[in-house]
C-alpha positions as CSV (number, residue, x, y, z in Angstrom):
1,M,-196.4,14.5,97.8
2,K,-198.9,12.8,100.1
3,R,-197.4,9.4,99.3
4,F,-193.9,10.7,100.2
5,S,-195.0,12.1,103.6
6,T,-196.7,8.8,104.4
7,I,-193.3,7.1,104.1
8,L,-191.3,9.8,105.8
9,I,-193.3,10.0,109.0
10,P,-192.8,6.4,110.1
11,L,-189.1,6.6,109.2
12,A,-188.7,9.7,111.4
13,V,-190.5,8.0,114.3
14,A,-188.2,5.0,114.0
15,V,-185.0,7.1,114.0
16,A,-186.3,9.1,117.1
17,T,-187.0,5.8,118.9
18,L,-183.5,4.5,118.2
19,L,-182.0,7.7,119.5
20,V,-184.0,7.5,122.7
21,L,-182.9,3.9,123.3
22,F,-179.3,4.8,122.6
23,F,-179.1,7.5,125.2
24,T,-181.2,5.9,127.9
25,I,-180.1,2.2,127.9
26,P,-176.8,1.7,129.9
27,K,-173.9,0.5,127.7
28,A,-172.6,-3.0,128.3
29,D,-169.0,-3.3,129.5
30,S,-166.6,-4.3,126.7
31,R,-165.4,-7.9,126.9
32,I,-162.1,-7.0,125.2
33,K,-159.4,-6.4,127.8
34,V,-156.4,-4.3,126.8
35,V,-153.2,-5.6,128.3
36,S,-150.7,-2.9,129.2
37,D,-147.3,-2.8,130.9
38,E,-148.3,0.4,132.6
39,G,-148.6,0.0,136.4
40,Q,-146.6,-3.2,136.4
41,N,-144.5,-3.7,139.6
42,Y,-141.2,-3.3,137.7
43,K,-137.9,-2.2,139.2
44,E,-136.7,1.2,138.3
45,S,-133.0,0.1,137.9
46,V,-131.4,-3.3,137.4
47,H,-127.8,-4.6,137.9
48,F,-126.5,-6.7,135.0
49,V,-123.3,-8.7,135.5
50,A,-121.4,-10.4,132.6
51,V,-118.7,-12.9,133.3
52,G,-116.6,-14.8,130.8
53,D,-114.0,-14.8,128.1
54,S,-113.2,-12.6,125.1
55,L,-116.8,-12.7,123.9
56,T,-117.8,-10.9,127.1
57,E,-114.8,-8.6,127.0
58,G,-115.9,-7.7,123.5
59,V,-112.8,-8.6,121.4
60,G,-113.6,-7.7,117.8
61,D,-116.0,-4.9,118.7
62,E,-114.6,-1.9,116.8
63,T,-116.7,0.5,118.9
64,Q,-114.7,-0.7,121.9
65,R,-117.8,-0.5,124.1
66,G,-117.7,-4.1,125.2
67,G,-119.4,-6.4,122.6
68,Y,-122.9,-7.6,123.4
69,V,-123.0,-6.3,127.0
70,P,-123.9,-2.6,126.3
71,L,-126.2,-3.7,123.4
72,V,-128.2,-5.9,125.8
73,A,-128.2,-3.3,128.6
74,D,-129.4,-0.5,126.2
75,A,-132.1,-2.6,124.7
76,L,-133.5,-3.6,128.2
77,Q,-133.4,0.0,129.5
78,Q,-135.3,1.3,126.4
79,K,-137.9,-1.5,126.4
80,Y,-138.8,-1.3,130.0
81,E,-138.1,2.5,130.4
82,L,-135.7,1.8,133.3
83,A,-133.9,4.7,135.0
84,S,-130.6,2.8,134.6
85,V,-129.0,-0.5,133.9
86,E,-125.8,-0.9,136.0
87,K,-123.5,-3.2,134.1
88,D,-120.3,-4.9,135.2
89,N,-118.2,-6.6,132.6
90,Y,-115.9,-9.2,133.9
91,G,-114.8,-10.7,130.6
92,V,-111.1,-11.7,130.2
93,S,-109.8,-12.7,126.8
94,G,-108.3,-16.1,126.5
95,E,-109.7,-17.6,129.7
96,R,-110.9,-21.2,129.8
97,S,-113.7,-22.5,132.1
98,D,-111.3,-23.4,134.9
99,Q,-109.8,-19.9,134.9
100,I,-113.2,-18.2,135.0
101,L,-114.1,-20.5,137.8
102,K,-111.0,-19.5,139.7
103,R,-111.8,-15.8,139.4
104,V,-115.3,-16.3,140.7
105,K,-113.9,-18.2,143.7
106,K,-111.1,-15.7,144.4
107,D,-111.9,-12.2,143.1
108,S,-113.8,-10.3,145.8
109,D,-114.9,-7.6,143.3
110,V,-116.5,-10.3,141.0
111,Q,-118.1,-11.9,144.0
112,N,-119.6,-8.7,145.4
113,S,-120.9,-7.8,142.0
114,L,-122.5,-11.2,141.5
115,K,-124.2,-11.0,145.0
116,S,-126.0,-7.8,144.1
117,S,-126.8,-8.7,140.5
118,D,-130.4,-9.0,139.1
119,L,-129.3,-10.9,136.0
120,I,-126.1,-12.7,134.9
121,T,-124.6,-13.7,131.6
122,I,-121.7,-16.1,131.0
123,T,-119.6,-16.8,127.9
124,V,-117.5,-19.9,128.3
125,G,-116.1,-22.8,126.3
126,G,-114.5,-21.3,123.2
127,N,-111.0,-21.4,124.7
128,D,-111.5,-24.8,126.1
129,L,-112.5,-26.1,122.7
130,F,-109.5,-24.3,121.0
131,Q,-107.2,-26.0,123.5
132,A,-108.8,-29.3,122.8
133,F,-108.3,-28.9,119.1
134,Q,-104.6,-28.1,119.7
135,K,-104.1,-31.2,121.7
136,N,-106.0,-33.4,119.2
137,L,-104.6,-32.1,115.9
138,N,-104.7,-35.6,114.3
139,A,-108.2,-36.4,115.6
140,K,-110.6,-37.7,112.9
141,K,-113.6,-38.5,115.0
142,A,-115.8,-36.4,117.2
143,N,-115.8,-38.9,120.1
144,Q,-112.0,-38.3,120.5
145,F,-113.0,-35.0,122.2
146,N,-115.4,-36.6,124.8
147,R,-112.8,-36.5,127.5
148,S,-112.2,-32.8,127.0
149,I,-115.9,-32.2,127.0
150,R,-116.3,-34.0,130.4
151,K,-113.5,-32.0,131.9
152,Y,-115.1,-28.8,130.6
153,G,-118.5,-29.9,132.0
154,E,-117.0,-30.4,135.5
155,H,-115.6,-26.8,135.5
156,V,-118.9,-25.3,134.3
157,S,-120.9,-27.3,136.8
158,D,-118.6,-25.9,139.6
159,L,-118.9,-22.4,138.1
160,L,-122.7,-22.4,138.2
161,T,-122.6,-23.9,141.7
162,E,-120.3,-21.1,142.9
163,I,-122.5,-18.4,141.4
164,R,-125.6,-19.9,142.9
165,K,-123.9,-19.8,146.3
166,L,-123.3,-16.1,145.9
167,N,-126.7,-15.3,144.4
168,P,-129.5,-17.9,144.7
169,Q,-132.1,-16.0,142.7
170,A,-130.7,-14.0,139.7
171,P,-131.3,-15.8,136.4
172,I,-128.1,-17.0,134.6
173,Y,-127.9,-17.0,130.8
174,V,-125.0,-19.1,129.4
175,V,-124.1,-18.4,125.8
176,G,-123.2,-21.3,123.6
177,I,-120.1,-21.5,121.4
178,Y,-119.9,-21.4,117.6
179,N,-117.7,-22.9,114.8
180,P,-115.7,-20.0,113.3
181,Y,-114.0,-22.4,110.8
182,Y,-117.1,-23.7,109.1
183,L,-117.0,-21.7,105.9
184,N,-113.4,-22.6,105.1
185,F,-113.6,-26.2,106.3
186,P,-117.2,-27.3,105.6
187,D,-116.1,-30.9,104.7
188,I,-114.7,-31.5,108.2
189,K,-118.0,-32.5,109.7
190,A,-116.3,-33.8,112.9
191,M,-115.4,-30.2,113.8
192,Q,-119.1,-29.1,113.7
193,T,-120.1,-32.3,115.6
194,V,-117.6,-31.5,118.4
195,V,-119.1,-27.9,118.6
196,D,-122.6,-29.4,118.8
197,N,-121.6,-31.9,121.5
198,W,-119.9,-29.1,123.4
199,N,-123.1,-27.0,123.3
200,D,-125.2,-30.1,124.3
201,E,-123.1,-30.5,127.4
202,T,-123.5,-26.8,128.3
203,Q,-127.2,-26.9,127.8
204,R,-127.5,-30.0,129.9
205,L,-125.8,-28.3,132.8
206,T,-128.1,-25.2,132.6
207,T,-131.1,-27.5,133.0
208,E,-129.7,-28.8,136.2
209,T,-129.3,-25.3,137.7
210,T,-132.2,-23.3,139.0
211,N,-133.2,-20.3,136.9
212,C,-130.4,-21.0,134.4
213,F,-130.8,-20.8,130.6
214,F,-128.8,-21.8,127.5
215,V,-128.6,-19.3,124.7
216,P,-127.5,-20.9,121.4
217,V,-125.6,-18.7,118.9
218,N,-123.9,-21.2,116.5
219,D,-126.7,-21.1,113.9
220,L,-126.5,-17.3,113.9
221,L,-122.7,-17.0,113.4
222,Y,-121.1,-20.1,111.8
223,K,-122.2,-19.4,108.3
224,G,-122.4,-15.6,108.4
225,I,-125.2,-13.8,106.7
226,A,-125.8,-14.8,103.1
227,T,-125.7,-11.9,100.6
228,K,-125.6,-11.7,96.9
229,D,-122.0,-10.5,96.9
230,S,-120.8,-13.3,99.3
231,Q,-122.5,-16.0,97.1
232,Q,-120.8,-14.7,94.0
233,T,-117.4,-14.6,95.8
234,S,-117.8,-18.2,97.0
235,E,-118.8,-19.4,93.5
236,S,-116.1,-17.7,91.6
237,S,-113.1,-18.3,93.9
238,S,-111.7,-21.3,95.9
239,S,-109.6,-19.0,98.1
240,E,-110.4,-18.3,101.8
241,V,-114.1,-17.4,102.3
242,K,-114.8,-14.5,104.7
243,N,-117.5,-14.9,107.3
244,N,-119.1,-11.5,107.3
245,V,-120.2,-11.6,111.0
246,L,-116.6,-12.3,112.2
247,Y,-113.8,-9.8,112.9
248,D,-111.6,-9.3,109.9
249,K,-108.3,-9.3,111.9
250,D,-108.7,-12.8,113.3
251,N,-111.7,-14.4,111.6
252,F,-112.6,-15.8,115.0
253,H,-114.3,-13.3,117.2
254,P,-117.6,-11.6,116.2
255,N,-117.5,-8.2,114.6
256,N,-120.0,-5.4,115.3
257,L,-122.7,-7.3,113.4
258,G,-121.9,-10.6,115.0
259,Y,-122.2,-9.0,118.5
260,Q,-125.5,-7.5,117.5
261,L,-126.8,-11.0,116.5
262,M,-125.5,-12.4,119.9
263,A,-127.1,-9.5,121.8
264,N,-130.5,-10.2,120.0
265,A,-130.4,-13.8,121.0
266,I,-129.4,-13.0,124.6
267,Q,-132.0,-10.3,125.2
268,E,-134.7,-12.4,123.7
269,K,-134.1,-15.0,126.3
270,I,-133.8,-12.4,129.0
271,I,-137.1,-10.8,128.0
272,D,-138.9,-14.2,127.9
273,T,-137.9,-14.6,131.6
274,K,-138.5,-11.0,132.8
275,E,-140.5,-12.2,135.8
276,L,-137.2,-13.5,137.3
277,W,-135.3,-10.2,137.3
278,L,-137.5,-7.3,136.5
279,M,-140.3,-7.6,139.1
280,K,-140.0,-5.9,142.5
281,E,-140.0,-8.2,145.4
282,S,-143.5,-8.4,147.0
283,K,-143.7,-7.1,150.5
């Protein structure tokens, strides 16, 4: 018993000393900083303007809400807890780059909307490419489309210039085109090369415009999403292969899933550049 108390007394003294030190010595500030979006100088509402062709209009979207536009708007509103995202959709099915350019130059509603916008998306090029294929049905080499690409590039350059005149600040996100025929014509490599060259021209033009960004979508859409069922179908049959992210009625425009993939790519680029559209102007 005596031996046990001899051990216990020093232990109790040590514990008492530690408690005194714990409560009397000031605690050092933590060196780990927690980063939070709370208190950021964010706008409460933003104005989102979409200009373009059938992909902006939302052809193939069976919800008939407008394709990728409401998906992007809803995602941004939720992520940044915005009071509202005002969205204007100026997509017109079938329009080429020259026709979209003409609307931006002539349509006062489009112009006024662009002037007050916080962010702008554009879909352009699919109808230009389709027209080029129609005019070059016997083309066997990708370079036979170079003239069409140059003409398209001139229109897009003018389009971006016009938008910048109306709104010098709002970021512009230009969506690339995709090859809807890949699964049924995988051996026609020139077709995919033309699509790649078309996208390269669009991307080059975005780099020459202030606060302008290219959003590639070909890799998301041209092969569809591989599933076990789709692999079995392609292996067991040589008939037409369905791309499961394209609209069944035309096998050209995205379906609901395809538009969601597009929206994901667009909103990712928009979120990466939020300082260009989300922040309030400093006074």
